[in-house]
C-alpha positions, 0 to 999 in steps of 0.5 A, spaced: 323 179 445 322 185 440 316 188 437 317 191 430 310 193 427 310 193 419 305 199 417 301 199 411 301 205 407 300 208 401 307 211 399 313 208 403 317 214 400 313 219 404 313 215 410 321 215 410 321 222 409 317 224 415 320 219 420 327 222 418 324 228 421 323 224 427 330 222 427 329 215 424 334 212 419 333 207 414 336 200 415 333 197 409 329 198 403 326 194 397 328 195 392 335 196 394 336 202 389 331 206 393 327 208 387 319 207 388 320 203 395 315 198 396 318 196 403 323 200 408 325 198 415 327 204 419 330 205 426 332 210 432 335 207 438 331 201 440 325 203 436 324 199 429 318 200 424 317 197 417 313 201 412 310 197 406 305 199 401 298 197 400 300 195 393 306 190 395 301 186 399 296 185 394 293 178 395 297 176 400 294 178 407 286 180 405 285 181 412 289 187 412 285 193 412 286 197 406 286 204 408 291 209 412 291 211 419 286 208 424 285 206 431 292 205 433 297 209 437 304 208 438 307 209 445 314 211 444 319 212 450 324 217 449 330 220 453 329 228 454 322 228 452 322 236 452 328 237 448 325 232 443 319 236 443 322 242 441 326 239 436 320 236 432 314 241 434 315 245 428 316 239 423 310 235 425 302 236 426 302 236 434 295 234 436 296 234 444 302 238 447 307 237 452 304 235 458 305 232 465 300 226 466 296 223 472 300 217 471 307 221 472 309 221 465 311 227 461 308 226 454 306 229 447 302 226 441 303 227 434 299 225 427 304 222 422 303 223 415 299 216 414 294 218 420 297 214 425 298 217 432 304 217 436 305 219 443 312 220 445 313 220 453 319 220 458 
């Protein structure tokens, strides 16, 4: 079993560029020429994320909220979280600095370009 969230965003290209700063690579994009993409799949190691524009889903799933961000936090396990933090901290909005938690993880949190929170932990 695996989980690959499909995140609805205003601008897929902006999301692609942001997640490339986090070390993700584009696996697939629609349209294939990459001009004004309406959907993209990105991957880094075992993490796969898809982005789809709100305009692309118009009418298909009315239950999907039509705003960016929200009450969703992505918790991503990484190797050497301290080194990863150092490599991206100047490129992103760090909303919670690197710290050791009461449950023994070392983690930090950022806000992505769409208002979602991502916590990276070891």
